[in-house]
matplotlib code that plots the C-alpha trace (Angstrom):
import matplotlib.pyplot as plt

x = [-61.6, -62.9, -60.5, -60.2, -61.0, -58.6, -56.1, -57.4, -61.0, -63.0, -63.1, -66.3, -67.2, -65.9, -68.3, -69.0, -67.9, -69.6, -67.8, -65.3, -66.5, -64.2, -61.9, -63.7, -63.0, -60.4, -61.9, -62.9, -60.3, -62.8, -62.7, -58.9, -59.2, -61.8, -59.6, -56.6, -58.7, -60.0, -56.3, -55.3, -58.1, -57.1, -53.5, -54.4, -56.7, -53.6, -55.4, -52.7, -48.9, -47.1, -45.5, -49.1, -50.3, -47.5, -48.0, -51.7, -51.2, -48.7, -51.4, -54.1, -51.8, -50.9, -47.3]
y = [-2.9, -1.0, 0.2, -2.3, -5.3, -8.2, -8.3, -10.2, -9.3, -8.7, -5.2, -3.2, -3.0, 0.2, 3.1, 4.2, 7.7, 10.2, 10.4, 13.1, 15.7, 16.2, 19.3, 22.4, 22.6, 25.3, 28.4, 28.2, 29.5, 31.7, 34.1, 34.2, 35.1, 37.8, 39.3, 39.3, 41.2, 43.8, 44.4, 44.8, 47.3, 49.3, 49.3, 50.4, 53.2, 54.5, 53.7, 51.0, 51.3, 48.7, 47.7, 47.6, 45.5, 43.1, 42.8, 42.4, 39.7, 37.7, 37.6, 36.4, 33.8, 32.6, 33.8]
z = [-14.5, -11.4, -8.7, -6.1, -8.5, -8.5, -11.2, -14.2, -13.6, -16.7, -17.8, -18.5, -22.3, -24.0, -24.0, -27.6, -28.3, -30.6, -34.1, -34.6, -37.2, -40.2, -40.2, -41.6, -45.4, -46.5, -47.9, -51.6, -54.0, -55.6, -52.6, -53.0, -56.6, -55.7, -53.2, -55.4, -58.1, -55.5, -54.5, -57.9, -58.6, -55.4, -56.7, -60.1, -58.7, -56.7, -53.4, -52.5, -53.2, -54.9, -51.5, -49.8, -52.6, -52.4, -48.6, -48.9, -51.7, -49.6, -46.9, -49.2, -50.6, -47.0, -47.0]

ax = plt.figure().add_subplot(projection="3d")
ax.plot(x, y, z, "-o")
ax.set_aspect("equal")
plt.show()
């Protein structure tokens, strides 16, 4: 219905819209495992303290 058209006048057909793309997939679990392995190696080598390791591990795990 256009502005100024009488009430009850036929409406224009809807304009087709482009399909919405699906959300991006979550990062693969492999990356998470690799990050955790690397953090463990850094902790074992004495580069990270246990507290630093725990904090980084929580970030990787999303918490």
